[in-house]
N, C-alpha and C positions, 0 to 999 in steps of 0.2 A: 454667368451660371450655365453649367453644362447640361442643358436640358433639350430633348429632341422635339418636345411638343408642349403645348399649353392645353390643359384639359379645362374645359368651361362646363361647370355644373349649372343647370337651369333650376330655379327654385324660388321661395319667399315668405316670411311672416314672423313673430315671436314674442317678454315678461316685465315686471316691474323692478323696483329696486331690489338687489340681492339681499338675503337674510343677514342678520347681524353676523359678521364673520367669526366664526368659531367661538361665539359668544364673547368676543374680544373686548378689550378696553383700549383707551387711547394710548398711543405709543409713538416715539419719535425714531427710534433706532431699530428696534426688533431684536430678536435673538440670532446670533450667528449659527448657521447650520454647521453640523459636524462635518468636517472635510472627509471622514471616512464612510459617511453615509452612502448606502447603495441606492441607485435609482437615478432618474434623470434630473439633471440640474438645468433649471430653466430661469430666464430673465424676462421681465415684463416692464415695459414703459408706458405710463398713461393709466396706471392703476386707480387714479382717483376720478377717471371720467366714467361715462355712462356704460359703455361696453367694457372698458377695463376693469371696473369694479367686480362686474360678473366674472370676467376672466380670471382675476385674481382668486375668487372664490373656487371656481372650477379646478384651478391649479393646486390650490391648497388642499382641495378634497381629493385629488388623485393619488391613491397610494403608490402609484408608480414613479411619483415625483419626490425627490428626497430634498431638494433645495429650491427655493424660490426667491430670487434676487429682484426686488422691486425699485425701479429707479423713479424718484419723484422730486418735485420741487418744493412741496410742502408735507407736513405731517400727514401720514397715511390713516392714522386712527385704527390699525389692525394689529393684532398680535397672534403669532402661530409659532410653534416650535421650529418648523422649517423655513420660516420666512426671515429675510434680512432686508431691511429697508435702507437704501442709499439715497440720502439727500445730495442732488448734483445740479450743476449748472450745465444744461443740455449743449450750450455753446462751447463749453470747455470740459469734456468728460474725461474722468480719470480711467486708468486702465481697469478693466472689469475682472471680477473673478472668473474662473473657469466655468463655462456653461455649454450645454448640448444644444438648447433651443432658445429663440428669442420671439417675444410677442410684441408688436408695435401698435399702441392704441393711442399715440398722442394725437391731439387734434384740436383745433379751435375754429372760429368764424372770423370772417373778415371784419365783422362789426366789433367783435370782442378784441381781436388783435390791433385793430386801428388803421391798418393800411394793408395793401396786398403783399408788400415786402415782409411785413411782419408776420402775415399768415403763412407765407412761404417758409419763413425761418422756423416755424413750428412743424407745420404739416409735411414739409419736404425736408429741410436741412436737419431738424432735430431727429426725425425718424431715421433718416439715413445714417446720421452720425452714431446712433445707437446700434443699427444694424452692423456697420463697420466695425465698431468697438466689440460687438457680440461675436463677430467672425474672428476677430483677433484673439478673442478669449476661448475659441474653439467651437463656436455655434456652427452647425451645418444645416439647420432647419429654422425657418422663420415663418411666422404667422403674422400677417397684416391686416389691420382694420382699414380698408379703403373707402369706396363709396360707389354707388350705382352711377354709371355714366362716366367713370374714369377713362381718360383717354389723352395721352400726351399731345395729340394735335387737335383737341377740342377747341372751339372758339370761345367757350365758357372757361373763365380763369379757374374757378374752383375744380371744375373736372379735369383741366389741364394739369394743374399741380399734382392732383391725384394720380394721374397717368404717368406723369414724370418720375414720381417716387417709385411706381410699380416697375417702370423700365429701369431705373437706377439699381433696384434691388435684384433685378433679373441678371445684372452684370456681375453680381457678387458670386463667389466660389461656394455655392450652396448645393446640398443634395436636394433640398426641397424648399420651395417657397408656396405658402397657401396664401391666397388673396381673398379676403371676404369683402364683397361689394354689396353692402345693405343699402337699402332705400331709406325712407323715412322711418326712424325708430320710434316704436309705440310705447314710450316709457316716459315717466315723469323725471325731471332732472332735480326735483326737490331734494335737498340734503347733500347735494354734491358740491356745495359751495361754488356753484357756477352762475353767471348772469342769466336771467331768464330770456329764453328764446321765444319771443311772442309769436313769431311766424309758426314756429313748431307747434306751440300750444294751440294755435287756431286751426293748424292743419290736421292734427291727430284725430279729432272727432269726425272730421270730413273723410279721412282715409280709412278710418274703421268702417265706416258706412259703405264706401265704394271700393274697397280693396278688391273684391272680386272682378271689377271692371278694368283694373290696371293691367298692364302687360307683366307676366310673371317676374321678369327681372327688375320691375319697379314697384312691386307690391310692399306695403310696409311690413316691418318685421320687428320682433322684440329684442332688445339688446342681450337678454340671457341666452336667446337661441343663437345669435351670432357668436357669442362667447363660447357657448358649449360645442358649436359646429367647428370652431377653430381649434379648441382643446382637444377634440376627438380626432381631428384630421391630421394635424401637424405631426405627431410622433411616428406615424407610419408613412407619411407621404413621400413621394418620389417625383422629381420634376416640378413643373409649375402647374398649380391647380387654382382655378378661379371659381369661387362660389358666388352666384348671384342671389339675389335677395330671397327668391322662392327656395333655393337649395339650402340656404342657411336656415330658413324656417323648418324644412324637412329634417335636415341633419340634427338641428338644435333641439327638436322636440321628440326625437325618436327615443324609444326606451333605452 
């Protein structure tokens, strides 16, 4: 990526499950957007996840976005005129439709994935494959949901994988890369068809009480704020921008 500097935003905090999308009903394929529509064409991977579901709503609600292409492994349960759902195998992605921006929100845990290698296949390989395919389809701006503490040289495996992905994305020919590094997400995963994360459920009440004592970059944040911060920043971004948890809270809750 041809960037002269990395901009770090300091910040942290944010909502619960997103409202029922566009009053939508279950769907498996969606409606193909008109190729002649004006506006930004965006792609999102991970729209069934906690931040991704909020991000999808933000993109669908943005009048400047004409097409939303969602890559998913399972039915999305959302319908909207400008949404097209693509059921894919992330290890063998097809050629993607023309897009201007891509949002990467794929993620799992080592416990759910079953091994470190399986975790890496999702959090690093799948996200990077989507980014590379999006660039081949014309994307020049990318928004990434990473994590607080991401560092390619970290002794912590989780943080190291997140950091390796960030570095790999910076090597792509992009005009802008916006990296969101949220800390603990203050939201329920109920209704997302995901396994219960008991550690998260136990940590959230404590984090709510002690949030003011945490360093700003590690304060808990709501998923909706993370999504809105990315959706607001990516379209006009230049270079590499890193939003820490407190910045995501501030940007995601601003009017």
